C-alpha positions, -999 to 999 in steps of 0.1 A, spaced: 319 414 465 346 424 439 327 439 410 357 444 387 352 435 350 352 399 340 372 388 309 359 358 289 385 344 266 368 325 237 336 335 220 324 301 210 290 288 220 299 280 256 321 311 261 294 334 248 268 317 269 288 320 300 294 356 293 256 360 291 253 342 324 278 366 340 261 397 325 227 385 336 242 382 371 251 419 369 287 418 359 305 439 332 319 413 307 345 417 281 343 388 256 375 382 236 372 366 201 400 358 177 377 368 149 374 406 147 341 402 128 325 383 158 336 410 183 323 437 160 289 420 156 285 415 193 290 453 198 268 463 168 239 438 171 244 423 206 244 388 189 270 362 181 253 346 151 283 326 141 285 306 173 253 312 192 227 321 166 193 336 176 203 347 211 201 383 222 231 392 244 229 417 273 243 451 268 267 444 297 288 423 272 315 441 251 332 422 223 369 427 215 396 411 195 423 427 216 433 405 245 449 434 263 417 453 263 397 423 275 421 416 304 429 451 317 416 454 352 397 420 351 394 404 385 381 372 370 394 357 338 373 329 322 389 306 297 366 290 271 392 278 245 393 243 229 413 222 253 439 209 229 450 244 218 447 261 252 483 260 262 495 277 230 467 303 231 472 312 268 510 314 271 513 347 252 486 363 274 504 355 307 518 390 311 484 406 306 466 389 335 462 410 366 484 397 394 455 389 417 430 377 391 412 344 396 413 323 364 383 301 356 385 271 333 354 261 313 374 236 293 367 199 295 395 176 285 429 161 291 458 175 271 473 152 245 510 142 250 512 156 286 480 140 301 475 172 321 441 183 334 430 217 321 436 234 355 472 222 353 475 235 317 462 269 328 486 271 358 516 262 336 507 283 306 500 314 327 525 308 355 500 311 383 495 291 415 467 265 419 449 286 445 440 312 418 424 286 395 387 276 395 370 250 373 333 250 363 315 219 352 280 205 352 250 197 330 256 229 310 244 225 274 250 260 260 219 265 239 195 256 268 213 280 292 215 308 266 177 309 265 174 309 302 164 274 310 173 266 346 203 245 355 230 241 381 267 237 379 298 230 401 324 257 408 355 240 422 388 252 436 413 243 462 408 279 474 373 283 490 374 320 487 381 318 449 353 293 444 328 316 463 340 346 443 332 329 410 299 314 423 287 348 433 297 363 400 278 338 379 248 329 400 215 343 386 178 334 383 184 305 360 220 294 368 227 280 402 263 273 412 275 249 440 310 251 453 334 221 457 370 216 465 375 183 445 391 199 415 405 167 401 372 149 404 352 177 388 377 180 359 377 143 352 339 143 352 340 169 325 366 151 304 354 115 306 317 122 301 324 134 266 340 101 258 311 81 271 287 104 251 306 94 220 300 57 228 263 63 235 260 83 203 276 55 183 252 30 198 221 51 191 234 60 156 235 22 149 199 19 160 203 6 195 178 18 221 177 30 257 187 -2 274 220 0 256 224 37 263 216 32 300 242 4 302 269 26 286 260 56 308 261 35 340 293 16 332 308 48 319 302 63 354 320 33 368 350 40 345 349 77 354 348 70 391 375 44 389 400 67 373 391 96 396 397 76 427 430 64 414 440 101 409 429 111 444 394 124 437 365 116 460 341 89 448 310 109 458 320 137 434 311 114 405 275 109 417 270 147 417 261 174 392 294 174 374 295 136 373 261 118 368 243 151 361 265 161 332 269 125 320 231 122 316 228 155 298 257 149 275 248 114 266 211 119 261 207 153 245 208 160 207 224 193 216 255 175 228 282 177 201 300 146 214 267 126 212 261 139 178 295 130 165 291 95 179 257 92 163 271 102 129 298 76 133 272 50 142 253 58 110 284 50 90 301 84 84 339 87 86 353 107 116 359 137 94 324 135 80 309 131 114 327 161 128 318 182 98 281 172 100 280 181 137 298 215 135 317 229 165 343 212 187 336 177 201 362 176 228 358 138 234 373 129 201 408 140 210 404 137 248 395 101 245 431 93 236 446 113 265 421 99 290 430 64 280 467 73 283 461 86 317 442 55 327 469 32 314 496 52 332 477 46 365 467 10 358 430 17 355 408 -4 332 384 17 310 370 -6 283 344 18 270 370 45 266 394 20 249 366 11 225 359 47 216 396 53 210 398 23 187 369 36 167 380 72 163 416 61 154 403 37 128 416 6 146 381 -8 150 348 -5 132 317 7 150 301 -27 143 328 -44 164 325 -20 194 294 -37 209 307 -73 206 341 -62 220 324 -48 252 299 -77 256 326 -104 252 345 -91 282 348 -116 311 319 -117 335 323 -102 370 304 -87 399 288 -54 392 306 -33 418 341 -39 403 
């Protein structure tokens, strides 16, 4: 097994947590942060109080604000940057990536204006081939993993060897990776589940209970699967860890930022107020628009996603979302 250093680009909650996962699996990890103060604190106190408070980090993690220092000699490069700024952040680093390094995307979204999946953004920004790209997605709430609660995830690549390399690098006593080759399916799971979590949050913020939530989760899974199949993904992927598994975790947990933003919207806050009250990045807010654009381009109907887009863009009030969905024409469940 290749035991070269691993570079993690992005020291937010998920990037820092995944760095901990790697270090707990025995890897030397260099965690790059744009904020020099965050990198310095990681080295001095072995904590990232700004983005992952209260968590002691392994000594195998070194913080740095110098991307060249993070990437030098790294055989695996993990990208944990907000999806809508990823292209601009990665392009200047292309020349620093080792020529045989595998690049791992932890990002969950679809790029605005291009409708590209994150693996496509990574390939284009870094100028690398698809067989060097791996995506990771699953029921992976950062705070639970950071304290060592057991979970599983999916490590997907068109290159089986690359997927196995990353799975070996991150597998430890509390984090179990499964490999998969359905990259499109795994990425769409990660992008669309955030949108459905916004819808569930809105409903629960308005005071609706678990019947409503279960309906949105289940029909959200139908939307997710419908779009995936249209893009060439396998339907069974959406019933797995990255699909139904992550959908349940993101829609039901108060630790989910997308659910929390939705809940705050449902309570009557404006979008800006809801995001500020939640803190951190809620990828579903921006990705909802690009997911809907992608669906429209491929002739796929996604009414829950369309409703979320209408709410976050101000075209519809949260009070009108439920009636809009319930007034749709009746049809058989399987379609």
